[in-house]
C-alpha positions as CSV (number, residue, x, y, z in Angstrom):
1,M,-0.2,0.1,-0.1
2,E,1.4,3.3,-1.0
3,I,0.6,6.1,1.7
4,A,0.0,9.7,-0.1
5,R,2.5,12.6,1.0
6,P,1.3,15.7,-0.3
7,R,3.5,18.5,-0.6
8,P,2.8,21.6,1.8
9,D,0.7,24.7,0.9
10,S,4.0,27.2,0.1
11,S,1.7,30.2,1.6
12,L,1.8,28.3,4.6
13,L,5.2,27.2,4.4
14,K,6.5,30.8,4.2
15,E,3.9,31.8,6.9
16,A,5.7,29.1,9.5
17,A,9.3,30.1,8.5
18,S,8.3,34.2,9.4
19,L,6.6,32.9,12.6
20,I,10.2,30.4,13.2
21,K,12.4,33.5,12.3
22,A,10.5,36.1,14.7
23,S,10.7,33.5,17.7
24,K,13.3,33.9,20.4
25,K,13.2,30.3,21.7
26,P,11.8,28.2,19.3
27,V,11.3,24.3,19.5
28,I,10.4,21.3,17.3
29,V,8.1,19.0,18.7
30,S,8.4,15.7,16.4
31,G,5.4,13.5,17.0
32,G,5.2,10.3,14.7
33,G,3.8,12.2,11.7
34,V,7.7,12.6,11.1
35,I,8.5,8.8,11.2
36,Y,5.3,7.8,9.1
37,S,6.0,10.4,6.3
38,E,9.8,9.0,6.0
39,A,11.0,13.0,7.4
40,T,13.7,12.2,9.3
41,G,16.2,12.9,7.1
42,I,14.8,16.6,6.5
43,L,14.1,16.9,10.0
44,R,17.7,16.4,10.6
45,Q,18.8,18.9,8.2
46,L,16.7,21.5,9.3
47,V,17.8,21.6,12.9
48,E,21.4,21.2,11.9
49,R,20.8,24.4,9.7
50,T,18.9,26.3,12.4
51,R,19.9,24.9,15.7
52,I,16.4,24.8,16.7
53,P,16.3,22.0,19.6
54,V,13.6,19.3,19.2
55,T,11.8,17.0,21.6
56,E,9.6,13.9,20.7
57,T,6.3,12.9,21.8
58,F,6.5,9.0,22.3
59,A,5.2,8.2,18.6
60,G,8.1,10.7,17.2
61,K,11.1,8.8,19.0
62,G,13.7,8.2,16.6
63,A,13.0,11.0,14.8
64,L,16.1,12.8,15.4
65,P,19.0,10.5,17.2
66,Y,18.6,10.5,20.7
67,N,22.2,11.5,21.1
68,H,21.9,14.0,18.5
69,P,23.2,17.6,20.6
70,S,19.8,19.5,19.6
71,N,17.6,16.2,20.7
72,L,15.9,17.5,24.0
73,G,14.7,14.0,24.8
74,A,11.0,13.2,24.9
75,V,8.1,15.6,26.1
76,G,4.5,14.4,27.4
77,A,3.6,11.4,30.2
78,T,7.2,9.6,29.0
79,G,8.9,12.8,29.2
80,T,12.4,13.7,30.0
81,Q,14.9,16.5,31.9
82,A,16.3,18.6,28.8
83,Q,19.9,18.7,28.3
84,M,21.0,20.7,25.1
85,K,24.8,20.5,24.3
86,L,24.5,22.6,21.1
87,P,28.3,22.0,18.8
88,E,29.9,25.5,18.4
């Protein structure tokens, strides 16, 4: 079975980028959709370019390697204490 992976609406993508740029402390909450849509590589590229920290939901575990410096760990009922160490 093939899963549809539609492209995002370009105007909504531009709006999201503007909101992220204006944010003082952005954070990405990666859920199962990152894994289901096979977007883990794209997430990693985004994080390494922007240095935006990432948290994971239970379904999103593994979206970014657990030992990646931008991975803050889990949120929600399975949450962990955040310890972010960005490379210089």
